[in-house]
BADRENMI-721114 format. One record per residue (C-alpha): residue number from 0; residue in one letter; x, z, y. Coordinates in steps of 0.02 Angstrom, whole numbers, plus 50000, padded with zeros to 5 digits. Each point is the difference from the previous one (the first is absolute). Layout:
BEGIN
@resi:NUM	resn:A	x:X	z:Z	y:Y;
...
This chain:
BEGIN
@resi:0	resn:M	x:54185	z:54318	y:56620;
@resi:1	resn:D	x:50182	z:50015	y:49949;
@resi:2	resn:L	x:50129	z:50011	y:50093;
@resi:3	resn:S	x:50144	z:49975	y:49850;
@resi:4	resn:D	x:50065	z:49838	y:49981;
@resi:5	resn:E	x:49841	z:49902	y:49871;
@resi:6	resn:V	x:50142	z:49878	y:49967;
@resi:7	resn:S	x:50188	z:49982	y:50007;
@resi:8	resn:A	x:50092	z:49874	y:50094;
@resi:9	resn:Q	x:50086	z:49890	y:49884;
@resi:10	resn:D	x:50165	z:49989	y:50077;
@resi:11	resn:G	x:50103	z:49837	y:49997;
@resi:12	resn:S	x:49894	z:49902	y:49939;
@resi:13	resn:E	x:50030	z:49811	y:49981;
@resi:14	resn:D	x:49874	z:49992	y:50161;
@resi:15	resn:D	x:50065	z:50118	y:50092;
@resi:16	resn:R	x:50207	z:49950	y:49968;
@resi:17	resn:Q	x:49930	z:49802	y:50090;
@resi:18	resn:T	x:49906	z:50083	y:50133;
@resi:19	resn:N	x:50144	z:50100	y:50075;
@resi:20	resn:E	x:50134	z:49849	y:49952;
@resi:21	resn:Y	x:49883	z:49905	y:50120;
@resi:22	resn:H	x:49981	z:50120	y:50127;
@resi:23	resn:V	x:50172	z:50008	y:49995;
@resi:24	resn:R	x:50021	z:49822	y:50010;
@resi:25	resn:L	x:49900	z:50022	y:50154;
@resi:26	resn:M	x:50113	z:50137	y:50075;
@resi:27	resn:M	x:50153	z:49883	y:49956;
@resi:28	resn:R	x:49914	z:49861	y:50124;
@resi:29	resn:V	x:49977	z:50118	y:50121;
@resi:30	resn:K	x:50154	z:50088	y:50009;
@resi:31	resn:Q	x:50070	z:49785	y:50060;
@resi:32	resn:G	x:49854	z:50036	y:50134;
@resi:33	resn:D	x:49866	z:49882	y:49924;
@resi:34	resn:I	x:49849	z:50082	y:50096;
@resi:35	resn:A	x:49874	z:49914	y:49900;
@resi:36	resn:A	x:50078	z:50096	y:49867;
@resi:37	resn:F	x:49975	z:50162	y:50081;
@resi:38	resn:E	x:49827	z:49958	y:50035;
@resi:39	resn:E	x:49937	z:49971	y:49841;
@resi:40	resn:I	x:50098	z:50158	y:49942;
@resi:41	resn:V	x:49871	z:50088	y:50142;
@resi:42	resn:E	x:49876	z:49895	y:49922;
@resi:43	resn:I	x:50022	z:50080	y:49836;
@resi:44	resn:H	x:50040	z:50178	y:50042;
@resi:45	resn:Q	x:49912	z:50044	y:50174;
@resi:46	resn:G	x:49843	z:50074	y:49909;
@resi:47	resn:A	x:50082	z:50122	y:49877;
@resi:48	resn:V	x:50112	z:50042	y:50147;
@resi:49	resn:I	x:49830	z:50057	y:50109;
@resi:50	resn:G	x:49932	z:50081	y:49868;
@resi:51	resn:T	x:50130	z:50082	y:49982;
@resi:52	resn:V	x:50029	z:50057	y:50153;
@resi:53	resn:A	x:49822	z:50032	y:50036;
@resi:54	resn:K	x:50003	z:50120	y:49866;
@resi:55	resn:M	x:50135	z:50097	y:50050;
@resi:56	resn:L	x:49963	z:50019	y:50186;
@resi:57	resn:G	x:49787	z:50034	y:49961;
@resi:58	resn:N	x:49964	z:49879	y:50083;
@resi:59	resn:T	x:49999	z:49785	y:50051;
@resi:60	resn:S	x:50034	z:49997	y:50182;
@resi:61	resn:D	x:50149	z:50017	y:49989;
@resi:62	resn:A	x:50040	z:49923	y:49837;
@resi:63	resn:E	x:50058	z:49802	y:50038;
@resi:64	resn:D	x:50100	z:50079	y:50148;
@resi:65	resn:I	x:50094	z:50087	y:49885;
@resi:66	resn:A	x:49991	z:49843	y:49876;
@resi:67	resn:Q	x:50071	z:49885	y:50127;
@resi:68	resn:Q	x:50144	z:50140	y:50025;
@resi:69	resn:V	x:50032	z:49982	y:49819;
@resi:70	resn:F	x:50025	z:49788	y:50001;
@resi:71	resn:I	x:50098	z:50005	y:50133;
@resi:72	resn:R	x:50106	z:50135	y:49923;
@resi:73	resn:V	x:50017	z:49868	y:49818;
@resi:74	resn:W	x:50036	z:49834	y:50142;
@resi:75	resn:K	x:50150	z:50122	y:50094;
@resi:76	resn:S	x:50056	z:50062	y:49829;
@resi:77	resn:A	x:49982	z:49841	y:49916;
@resi:78	resn:G	x:50178	z:49951	y:50018;
@resi:79	resn:R	x:50064	z:50173	y:49905;
@resi:80	resn:Y	x:49849	z:49963	y:49869;
@resi:81	resn:K	x:50081	z:49995	y:49821;
@resi:82	resn:A	x:49899	z:49981	y:49837;
@resi:83	resn:S	x:50079	z:50152	y:49906;
@resi:84	resn:A	x:49832	z:50072	y:49980;
@resi:85	resn:K	x:49810	z:49926	y:50011;
@resi:86	resn:F	x:49937	z:49954	y:50151;
@resi:87	resn:T	x:49851	z:50110	y:50019;
@resi:88	resn:T	x:50145	z:50143	y:50004;
@resi:89	resn:W	x:50064	z:49955	y:50140;
@resi:90	resn:M	x:49843	z:49940	y:50090;
@resi:91	resn:F	x:49896	z:50130	y:49972;
@resi:92	resn:T	x:50174	z:50135	y:50016;
@resi:93	resn:I	x:50012	z:49917	y:50183;
@resi:94	resn:T	x:49788	z:50045	y:50033;
@resi:95	resn:R	x:50058	z:50191	y:49914;
@resi:96	resn:N	x:50125	z:50049	y:50150;
@resi:97	resn:L	x:49928	z:49895	y:50139;
@resi:98	resn:V	x:49814	z:50098	y:49948;
@resi:99	resn:F	x:50091	z:50170	y:49969;
@resi:100	resn:N	x:50099	z:50002	y:50193;
@resi:101	resn:E	x:49788	z:49948	y:50029;
@resi:102	resn:M	x:49946	z:50142	y:49941;
@resi:103	resn:R	x:50142	z:50105	y:50066;
@resi:104	resn:R	x:49964	z:49978	y:50172;
@resi:105	resn:R	x:49808	z:50033	y:49967;
@resi:106	resn:K	x:50053	z:50160	y:49913;
@resi:107	resn:R	x:50025	z:50062	y:50194;
@resi:108	resn:K	x:49803	z:50010	y:50015;
@resi:109	resn:P	x:49916	z:50210	y:49915;
@resi:110	resn:A	x:49964	z:49915	y:49835;
@resi:111	resn:V	x:49829	z:49968	y:49932;
@resi:112	resn:S	x:49925	z:50108	y:49853;
@resi:113	resn:M	x:49891	z:49933	y:49848;
@resi:114	resn:D	x:49834	z:50026	y:50080;
@resi:115	resn:E	x:50031	z:49935	y:50158;
@resi:116	resn:R	x:50073	z:49828	y:49922;
@resi:117	resn:E	x:49832	z:50029	y:49894;
@resi:118	resn:E	x:49912	z:49984	y:50196;
@resi:119	resn:E	x:50128	z:49850	y:50035;
@resi:120	resn:Y	x:49944	z:49914	y:49864;
@resi:121	resn:N	x:49819	z:50047	y:50026;
@resi:122	resn:L	x:49980	z:50054	y:49836;
@resi:123	resn:T	x:49869	z:50166	y:49905;
@resi:124	resn:V	x:50016	z:50051	y:49826;
@resi:125	resn:P	x:49849	z:49918	y:49946;
@resi:126	resn:D	x:49863	z:50155	y:49969;
@resi:127	resn:E	x:49932	z:50038	y:49853;
@resi:128	resn:N	x:49825	z:50064	y:50066;
@resi:129	resn:T	x:49977	z:49843	y:50087;
@resi:130	resn:T	x:49951	z:49813	y:49941;
@resi:131	resn:R	x:50109	z:49905	y:49924;
@resi:132	resn:P	x:50068	z:49877	y:50085;
@resi:133	resn:D	x:50010	z:49824	y:49972;
@resi:134	resn:Q	x:50159	z:49954	y:49884;
@resi:135	resn:Q	x:50090	z:49872	y:50112;
@resi:136	resn:V	x:49963	z:50155	y:50137;
@resi:137	resn:L	x:50089	z:50142	y:49849;
@resi:138	resn:E	x:50154	z:49856	y:49968;
@resi:139	resn:N	x:50040	z:49996	y:50192;
@resi:140	resn:E	x:49994	z:50184	y:50027;
@resi:141	resn:L	x:50126	z:50006	y:49865;
@resi:142	resn:I	x:50127	z:49858	y:50056;
@resi:143	resn:K	x:50000	z:50084	y:50178;
@resi:144	resn:A	x:50041	z:50180	y:49924;
@resi:145	resn:I	x:50142	z:49938	y:49897;
@resi:146	resn:D	x:50048	z:49921	y:50144;
@resi:147	resn:A	x:49994	z:50171	y:50084;
@resi:148	resn:A	x:50059	z:50062	y:49841;
@resi:149	resn:I	x:50160	z:49910	y:50012;
@resi:150	resn:Q	x:50028	z:50029	y:50174;
@resi:151	resn:A	x:50013	z:50169	y:49944;
@resi:152	resn:L	x:50165	z:49974	y:49879;
@resi:153	resn:P	x:50175	z:50018	y:50063;
@resi:154	resn:E	x:50081	z:49834	y:50066;
@resi:155	resn:K	x:50097	z:49969	y:49827;
@resi:156	resn:Q	x:49866	z:50061	y:49915;
@resi:157	resn:R	x:49878	z:49880	y:50067;
@resi:158	resn:M	x:50118	z:49856	y:50008;
@resi:159	resn:A	x:50014	z:50001	y:49824;
@resi:160	resn:V	x:49829	z:50010	y:49987;
@resi:161	resn:I	x:49963	z:49862	y:50080;
@resi:162	resn:L	x:50149	z:49895	y:49958;
@resi:163	resn:R	x:49920	z:50032	y:49784;
@resi:164	resn:R	x:49816	z:50018	y:50034;
@resi:165	resn:Y	x:49973	z:49836	y:50129;
@resi:166	resn:E	x:50147	z:49916	y:49977;
@resi:167	resn:D	x:50032	z:49993	y:49836;
@resi:168	resn:R	x:50193	z:50031	y:50013;
@resi:169	resn:P	x:50081	z:50073	y:49835;
@resi:170	resn:Y	x:50081	z:50166	y:49987;
@resi:171	resn:E	x:50181	z:49954	y:50032;
@resi:172	resn:E	x:49958	z:49899	y:50131;
@resi:173	resn:I	x:49924	z:50127	y:50075;
@resi:174	resn:A	x:50144	z:50113	y:49964;
@resi:175	resn:E	x:50107	z:49883	y:50107;
@resi:176	resn:I	x:49900	z:50000	y:50133;
@resi:177	resn:L	x:49993	z:50174	y:50030;
@resi:178	resn:N	x:50175	z:50002	y:49956;
@resi:179	resn:L	x:49950	z:50118	y:49858;
@resi:180	resn:S	x:50043	z:50031	y:49827;
@resi:181	resn:L	x:49876	z:49923	y:49877;
@resi:182	resn:S	x:49965	z:50172	y:49936;
@resi:183	resn:A	x:49952	z:50071	y:50185;
@resi:184	resn:V	x:49885	z:49875	y:50022;
@resi:185	resn:K	x:49888	z:50031	y:49829;
@resi:186	resn:S	x:50007	z:50215	y:50088;
@resi:187	resn:L	x:49936	z:49937	y:50160;
@resi:188	resn:L	x:49872	z:49876	y:49943;
@resi:189	resn:F	x:49929	z:50141	y:49880;
@resi:190	resn:R	x:50017	z:50133	y:50137;
@resi:191	resn:A	x:49916	z:49892	y:50109;
@resi:192	resn:R	x:49877	z:49944	y:49858;
@resi:193	resn:A	x:49948	z:50194	y:49995;
@resi:194	resn:Q	x:49996	z:50015	y:50178;
@resi:195	resn:L	x:49847	z:49829	y:49993;
@resi:196	resn:K	x:49914	z:50068	y:49866;
@resi:197	resn:E	x:50002	z:50179	y:50081;
@resi:198	resn:N	x:49902	z:49953	y:50188;
@resi:199	resn:L	x:49918	z:49837	y:49920;
@resi:200	resn:Q	x:49908	z:50156	y:49882;
@resi:201	resn:P	x:49836	z:50001	y:50097;
@resi:202	resn:Y	x:50005	z:49805	y:50001;
@resi:203	resn:L	x:50016	z:49990	y:49811;
@resi:204	resn:K	x:49883	z:50124	y:49934;
@resi:205	resn:S	x:49865	z:49899	y:50130;
@resi:206	resn:E	x:50060	z:49837	y:49915;
@resi:207	resn:K	x:49985	z:50081	y:49842;
@resi:208	resn:R	x:49782	z:50051	y:50025;
């Protein structure tokens, strides 16, 4: 499994600009109190927000509640909205703030080790001396292992990986969302990928056999 960026996002493409312009037009209508435009914003983006929150928190139980808070914040902040950045940058910045607040609240609880995370995800490293499981089972185990390994990353590394790998956000946008320089984001992702590869080594070796 290759954890590097296989294909670099085509930042600033015509389709991307047109999509952003449409989102901005919707937000300008929301700014005027247009509920239908707000409902369309939610419909378009709720999957990405819920998915990002779920991966950040490591479960889906609270993801919908946090996502709802994100869109409530979008609605309440609409009057102050300015199209000075991409809409998704603005939305994911709100998401970052709320999910980081939730993660800090949870830090009062004892830290969970990688072994405990594997137990929580019901993970077992495939034993080379046992009969090779079905390929689908192996793939499911690897997906769970990736989720657990992402959970072991520091919060900014975790957010950067999720935005890049799962939401296909360009480096420049991730930098704005995390309020970091472009070089800092690239360094953050480099360290995160190195840590993921180290944590996933038993699974990667199993896949090659």
